[in-house]
Each structure stands twice: as C-alpha cells, then as structure tokens.
C-alpha positions in Angstrom: -0.1 -0.1 -0.1 1.5 3.4 -1.2 0.5 6.1 1.3 0.6 10.0 0.9 -2.6 11.2 2.6 -5.2 11.7 1.2 -3.9 9.7 -1.5 -3.2 6.1 -1.3 -2.7 3.1 -3.8 -2.9 -0.5 -3.4 -0.5 -2.6 -5.4 -1.4 -6.1 -6.3 0.3 -9.0 -8.0 3.7 -8.1 -7.5 6.6 -10.3 -7.9 9.2 -11.0 -5.4 11.7 -8.9 -7.1 9.0 -6.1 -7.3 8.5 -6.4 -3.5 12.6 -6.1 -3.0 12.1 -2.9 -5.0 9.6 -1.2 -2.8 11.5 -2.1 0.3 14.7 -0.6 -0.9 12.9 2.6 -1.9 11.3 2.6 1.4 14.7 2.6 2.9 16.0 5.7 1.1 17.1 7.0 -2.1 18.6 4.1 -4.8 20.3 4.3 -8.2 18.6 2.0 -10.9 21.4 -0.3 -10.6 21.4 -0.8 -6.7 17.8 -1.3 -7.3 18.6 -4.1 -9.9 20.9 -5.6 -7.7 18.4 -5.7 -4.7 15.8 -7.6 -7.1 18.3 -10.1 -8.0 18.8 -8.8 -11.6 15.3 -9.3 -12.4 13.4 -6.7 -14.8 11.8 -4.3 -12.5 11.4 -1.4 -14.9 7.8 -2.0 -15.4 7.2 -1.2 -11.5 9.6 1.9 -11.6 7.5 3.4 -14.5 4.1 2.8 -13.0 5.4 4.6 -9.8 7.1 7.4 -11.6 4.0 7.7 -13.9 1.6 8.0 -10.7 4.1 10.8 -8.9 5.1 8.1 -6.4 8.9 8.7 -7.2 11.4 11.3 -6.5 13.8 10.9 -9.6 17.2 12.5 -9.5 19.5 12.9 -12.6 23.0 12.2 -12.6 25.9 12.5 -14.7 29.0 10.3 -14.0 27.7 9.9 -10.4 27.3 13.7 -9.9 23.5 14.8 -9.1 22.3 17.4 -11.5 18.4 17.6 -10.5 15.6 15.9 -9.0 12.1 15.9 -9.5 9.9 16.0 -6.5 6.4 15.5 -7.0 3.9 16.7 -4.3 0.8 16.0 -6.5 -0.3 13.5 -9.2 1.2 14.1 -12.7 -1.2 15.4 -15.3 -1.3 13.9 -18.9 2.1 13.5 -20.1 3.4 14.4 -23.6 5.9 12.6 -25.4 6.5 15.6 -27.5 9.9 17.3 -27.2 10.7 21.1 -26.9 11.6 23.1 -30.1 14.5 25.7 -30.6 11.5 28.2 -29.8 10.7 26.6 -26.4 10.9 29.3 -23.3 10.7 29.2 -19.7 7.2 29.5 -18.6 6.1 33.0 -17.3 4.7 31.4 -14.3 8.1 29.4 -13.3 9.8 30.9 -10.5 13.3 30.2 -9.4 14.4 30.2 -5.7 17.0 29.5 -3.1 15.8 27.8 0.1 17.9 26.1 2.7 18.8 23.1 0.4 19.7 25.3 -2.5 18.1 26.0 -5.8 14.4 25.2 -6.6 12.1 25.6 -9.5 8.5 26.0 -8.8 5.5 26.2 -11.1 2.1 27.2 -9.5 0.3 24.6 -11.7 2.6 22.0 -11.8 2.8 18.8 -9.7 6.2 18.8 -8.7 9.2 20.9 -8.1 12.6 20.5 -9.7 15.3 20.9 -7.1 18.7 22.2 -8.8 21.7 20.7 -7.6 24.4 21.5 -10.1 24.2 25.6 -10.5 25.6 25.1 -14.0 22.0 24.2 -15.2 20.6 27.6 -14.2 22.4 28.9 -17.4 20.0 26.5 -19.4 16.8 28.3 -18.3 17.9 30.9 -20.9 18.1 29.2 -24.1 20.4 31.9 -25.6 23.3 31.1 -22.9 26.1 29.1 -23.6 27.0 26.2 -21.4 29.8 23.4 -21.1 27.3 20.8 -20.1 27.3 17.8 -22.2 24.6 17.6 -25.2 23.1 14.6 -23.2 22.5 16.5 -20.3 21.1 19.6 -22.0 18.6 17.5 -24.1 17.4 15.6 -21.0 17.2 18.6 -18.7 15.0 20.4 -21.5 12.8 17.6 -22.1 12.1 17.0 -18.6 11.0 20.7 -18.0 9.0 20.6 -21.3 7.5 17.7 -20.2 6.7 19.0 -16.7 5.2 22.2 -18.0 8.0 24.7 -17.0 8.9 25.1 -20.6 6.3 26.5 -23.1 6.3 26.0 -26.9 7.2 29.8 -27.3 7.3 33.2 -25.5 3.5 33.8 -26.9 1.9 30.7 -25.7 0.9 31.9 -22.5 -0.5 35.2 -23.8 -3.1 34.0 -26.4 -5.7 33.2 -23.6 -7.5 35.5 -21.4 -6.9 33.2 -18.2 -3.2 33.1 -18.6 -2.5 36.6 -19.8 -4.5 37.9 -16.8 -2.5 36.2 -14.2 1.0 37.3 -13.1 3.8 35.0 -11.8 3.7 36.5 -8.3 -0.3 36.3 -8.0 -0.7 32.8 -9.4 2.4 31.2 -7.2 1.5 33.3 -4.2 -2.3 32.1 -4.7 -1.2 28.5 -4.7 1.6 28.9 -2.0 -0.8 30.2 0.9 -3.6 28.0 0.0 -4.4 24.0 0.8 -4.1 21.8 -2.5 -2.0 19.1 -3.8 1.3 20.9 -2.5 -0.2 21.2 1.2 -2.3 18.4 2.6 -1.2 18.5 6.3 -0.8 20.9 9.0 2.6 20.3 9.6 4.4 23.3 8.3 1.2 25.0 7.2 -1.1 27.4 9.1 -1.2 28.3 12.9 2.0 26.1 13.7 3.4 28.6 16.2 6.8 27.5 14.6 8.6 30.4 16.4 7.8 29.3 19.7 10.9 28.6 22.1 13.2 29.8 19.3 12.0 33.8 19.4 9.8 35.7 21.6 6.5 36.8 20.4 6.5 40.2 19.1 4.5 42.1 21.7 0.8 43.3 21.3 1.6 46.6 21.7 3.6 48.9 19.5 6.4 50.7 21.1 5.0 54.7 21.4 6.4 57.5 19.2 8.3 59.8 21.3 6.0 62.9 20.5 3.1 64.4 23.0 0.1 62.4 22.9 -3.1 63.9 21.8 -6.1 62.6 23.6 -9.4 61.6 21.7 -12.9 61.8 22.9 -14.3 58.6 23.9 -18.0 58.1 22.3 -21.0 57.1 24.3 -21.7 53.3 22.9 -24.8 53.1 25.0 -26.1 56.2 23.0 -24.7 55.1 19.7 -26.6 51.3 20.3 -29.8 53.7 20.6 -29.6 56.2 17.6 -27.3 54.5 15.3 -29.1 53.5 12.0 -29.7 49.6 11.5 -27.0 47.4 10.2 -29.3 46.8 6.9 -29.3 50.7 6.6 -25.7 50.9 6.7 -24.7 48.1 4.4 -27.4 49.3 1.9 -26.1 53.0 2.2 -22.8 52.4 2.0 -20.7 53.6 -1.0 -17.4 54.8 -1.8 -17.1 58.6 -1.9 -14.9 60.2 -3.9 -15.4 63.8 -3.3 -15.5 65.7 -0.1 -16.5 68.9 1.4 -13.2 70.8 2.5 -15.5 73.7 3.7 -16.8 71.6 6.4 -14.4 69.2 6.9 -14.6 66.1 9.7 -13.7 67.1 13.3 -11.1 65.7 15.5 -14.0 64.2 17.7 -15.3 62.4 14.6 -12.0 60.9 13.8 -11.7 60.0 17.6 -15.2 58.4 17.2 -14.4 56.4 14.0 -10.9 55.0 15.3 -12.6 54.1 18.7 -15.5 52.0 17.1 -13.3 50.4 14.5 -9.9 49.8 15.9 -9.4 50.2 19.5 -8.0 47.6 21.7 -10.7 46.4 24.2 -8.0 44.5 26.4 -5.2 42.3 26.0 -5.0 38.7 27.6 -2.6 35.8 28.2 -3.8 32.6 27.9 -0.3 30.9 27.5 3.0 32.3 28.9 4.9 34.3 26.2 2.0 34.9 24.2 -0.4 38.1 24.3 -3.9 38.0 22.4 -5.6 41.0 21.6 -9.3 42.0 21.3 -10.7 44.8 19.1 -14.2 45.2 17.1 -13.1 43.5 14.0 -11.8 39.8 13.6 -8.3 38.6 13.4 -6.8 35.4 13.0 -5.5 34.2 16.4 -6.6 37.1 18.2 -3.0 38.5 17.4 -4.0 41.6 15.7 -0.8 42.9 13.7 -2.8 46.1 12.1 -1.7 49.6 13.0 -3.5 52.7 11.9 -1.6 55.7 10.8 -4.0 58.7 10.2 -2.3 61.0 7.6 -4.2 64.4 8.4 -4.5 67.4 5.7 -7.9 68.9 6.7 -9.6 67.8 10.2 -11.1 70.6 12.2 -9.1 70.7 15.8 -6.3 68.8 14.8 -2.8 69.9 12.9 -2.0 68.4 9.7 0.6 65.6 9.8 1.0 61.9 9.6 0.1 60.1 13.2 0.0 56.8 14.5 -3.3 55.4 16.5 -2.4 54.1 19.9 -5.5 51.7 20.3 -4.5 51.0 23.9 -4.6 54.5 25.4 -6.7 55.8 22.4 -4.6 58.6 21.6 -2.9 59.8 18.6 0.9 60.2 18.5 2.8 62.6 16.0 5.0 60.5 13.4 5.7 62.9 10.8 5.4 66.5 9.5 2.8 67.2 6.9 5.5 68.8 4.5 8.0 66.0 4.6 8.6 64.4 1.4 7.4 60.8 2.6 4.0 62.2 3.9 3.3 64.1 0.3 4.0 61.0 -1.4 1.6 59.1 0.5 -1.1 61.9 0.0 -0.5 62.1 -3.8 -0.8 58.5 -4.0 -4.6 59.1 -3.4 -5.2 61.6 -6.6 -6.0 58.5 -8.7 -8.7 57.6 -6.3 -10.4 60.9 -5.9 -12.4 63.0 -8.2 -10.8 65.6 -10.2 -7.2 64.5 -8.5 -8.4 66.1 -5.0 -6.5 65.5 -2.0 -8.0 63.8 1.0 -9.0 65.1 4.4 -7.8 62.0 6.1 -6.0 59.1 4.7 -5.9 56.0 6.9 -2.7 53.8 6.3 -2.8 50.3 7.6 0.5 49.2 8.7 1.3 45.5 9.3 3.5 44.4 12.2 4.1 41.3 10.3 5.9 39.5 13.3 2.8 39.3 15.3 1.4 37.0 12.7 4.5 35.3 11.2 5.4 34.0 14.8 2.3 32.0 14.4 1.4 31.2 10.9 3.9 29.4 8.3 3.1 30.0 4.8 -0.2 31.7 4.9 0.9 34.9 7.1 0.8 37.4 4.2 -2.4 36.2 3.1 -3.9 36.5 6.5 -2.7 40.0 6.8 -4.5 40.7 3.5 -7.7 39.2 4.9 -7.6 41.3 7.8 -7.1 44.5 5.8 -10.5 43.5 4.0 -12.2 43.0 7.1 -11.0 46.4 8.7 -11.8 48.3 5.6 -15.4 47.1 5.8 -15.5 48.0 9.4 -14.3 51.4 8.6 -17.0 51.8 5.7 -19.8 50.4 7.6 -18.8 52.8 10.7 -18.1 55.8 8.6 -21.7 55.5 7.0 -23.4 55.3 10.2 -21.6 58.4 11.2 -22.5 59.9 8.1 -19.0 60.3 6.9 -17.7 59.2 3.4 -15.0 56.6 2.8 -13.1 55.3 -0.1 -10.6 52.2 -0.1 -7.4 52.6 -2.1 -6.4 49.7 -4.3 -2.7 50.6 -3.6 -0.6 52.7 -2.0 3.3 53.9 -1.6 4.8 51.4 0.4 8.5 52.8 0.3 6.9 56.3 1.4 5.2 54.7 4.4 8.5 53.0 5.3 10.1 56.6 5.4 7.3 58.4 7.1 6.9 55.9 9.9 10.4 55.3 10.4 10.3 51.6 10.5 12.0 48.4 9.1 9.6 46.7 6.1 10.4 43.2 7.0 9.1 44.5 10.8 6.2 46.7 9.6 4.9 47.4 6.1 2.1 49.4 4.6 -0.7 46.8 3.5 -3.8 48.9 2.9 -5.2 52.6 3.2 -8.7 53.9 3.4 -9.8 57.8 2.6 -12.2 59.1 5.0 -13.8 62.7 5.4 -17.0 64.8 5.3 -18.7 64.0 2.0 -19.5 66.6 -0.7 -23.1 67.6 -0.5 -25.3 67.7 -3.6 
C-alpha cells in the first residue's frame, strides 16, 4: 500500500523482485543499478515506470555519479506529452526560481512537482540563448524534462493567447497556490497556525512601542447612546458607497476621527492564556487574536487637529505625532490618492494600515501575508460601515506607496509594512 494522505494506492500481483524493490526504496534513495541488484537482477522497469507515472517517485538525474537535478512530486502527474521542445521553447512566465535552505528550486504554481537543481550550471540553461559547457545529453535531458513537466512552453507567446493565462501574473499565481491548501499542502505540519517560532523567538508584543511625541487625547464616544441612535445594520450596508468627493469647507472634526477610530480599531484588552503569548480584542476579527494591524491617520484637513501623520495608539485611544505634513514621504502618501479621488483632489484624512508582520508570522507558516490581507479587508469594511453610520464618506485605495510609508513611519519594512489604506472625510453634498 502506497500512502501519501489523502492519496493511497494498493499494489497487487507483485513479484518477489518488485517487493524487494519497494522495500529498498522505502529505506531511502537508490540508483537503478542498486535497485536491480537488490531485486536479484530481475527486470523491474515496469514497476518503476508505474510508480513514476503516478507521482510516487522522486527522481534524480545524475551524470558520472554527480547529482544534476531532482524531480520532486507533490501531487499526481497530469497527462504526459511525448513531444520534445523546439528551438523556440522558453521558460514559462509562471515558473519561479528561488533558493531555500537546500539550494535552488524551480517551481510552477500549476505543476504537480518541483525541480530541485543541484548543479548550478543548469541555471544557465533556463535561458535558451546562454552557452554552457554541459554535455549535450545533459542539456537535452534537462530541456525535455522541463518541457514534459510544464516548466517550458512552446514559445514566448503561448501564455499570452488566452485571457486566463494572460491575466494572471507570476507572483499572483504563485502566492495564490503557496498560501492555500491543495496538492502541495495536504497536512498542517508546516502550514497554518503552527506557532513554529515558539521556543525559538519571543512573540512580538501586542503593543507597538509608542512614538516619542506628545500624545493627543481623543474623545471617547458613548456606545450606549450609539446603540440607541445608530441606523440599523441593514441601513448602513445598503447605504454604503465609496465616496470620492469631499467637502473641505466643512471637514470632519477631531471628535469624529476619534469616534471612527474608537469604534473600528481600539484595543478592548490584552490577555495571556499561555505564558509568552499576548492576545488582543478589537472590534473587527483577526486570526489567532494577534491583531497585527496599526493605523496611521495622515491628516490634511481635520477641524481641531494639525496636519501631519499620526499613529493611533489603540490601547490608550490617543494620537501620537509621527511625521510632519510637509515631509517628502507624507506628501507622497497624500499624492498616491490622486487616482482615487475625483478630479485629483487630496483627502481630508488618509488612514494607512501598517502590518507588524512578526505578530502574524510568529504563529502562522506560509499563509502569513495572505492572512494579513484578509484582515485588511475586514478592517476596511468595518471602517466603511462605521463611517456610513456616522454620516462620513470613505473610499478604500487599491494600492499605496509602501516605500513612502516606511520612510515616514521610520520602520524596517520587514518588521512593519504598509498593506492597505482608506480615505475618510466629510462627503460633498449635492
């Protein structure tokens, strides 16, 4: 019985030589010659072909006893083509070459296998126009395997003829497949909330170290009064729109900004259920209750508040100054909204969402960034609905200037990065 949960295959009618071959393979890697010797010299090629065709074998191609590359299956092979690549064959636009702890690996998000490259000279063959001193037989075998496995395509235009393949970019498709369950990931061993860093690194604290400027206290809204007076959930869902024109003659007030932040993103409390781990509660949901998102209001026109970039300290419900309004980085953040608002107007407030990625990455493997983006979505909708209930306008951005955020906030991008932004203010009337 061959087991690769949830896949299994029962083999019947095996000869003694074939049983010995399976036992040999079960102990670890073996060459064809070693397998043949273990089988008493009997022909085992049919069994090996069956195992290879079903994706049960990791096959290493060697030359003069030297490992060149290995085909590592993680799924079941698709229909195999016996055709060979032509001189116009090129690397698929979806192929991704990267280095991990074991060396170079070539991946394709739509493939059923990875290609582990042991000999760096093979890397030059990924560019058809590069010369190499490798033997012709090696070059041909490598190209044939890459074509058979889907890493090479017939020509550069092959993946541009259909909308489905032209619309996807390499990072988008790779990210999609790498952050979801499927053929590649069928167990939770190194996927999801594994808390892989526990015991190796301390969990990043729930609270970001405060910026040094003098804190600006924000009014605390009366939630009981809001429960009684707010429009219904159905009303705010149905009335919610993306507002692209705002009334600068009657801008939102600091009290309104404070209420919006309090209702959407305040920290209700921090608890520790396990030593060394801090969990947080906020108005919107967050995977594992780790809450990695930080809000940075970039203020241009708010009654009662000086322009500039602030950090919302959700634990104390205060704003702390981060960067001056006339700084180059803040100006770039404001400028990035010109394609979002009507007639290239500037926002009254741009709320930039920063992610302290370590809060998520300490707990989650492979899916960390995908989880962050999901949190951006639920927080954006929360801001939209609360803004609608308050009579404010909101408009989410589909992009932002990540480099400008890092400069303005004074952070290391690998520790905190910009992952979303939403414009808020008093909507234009009429």
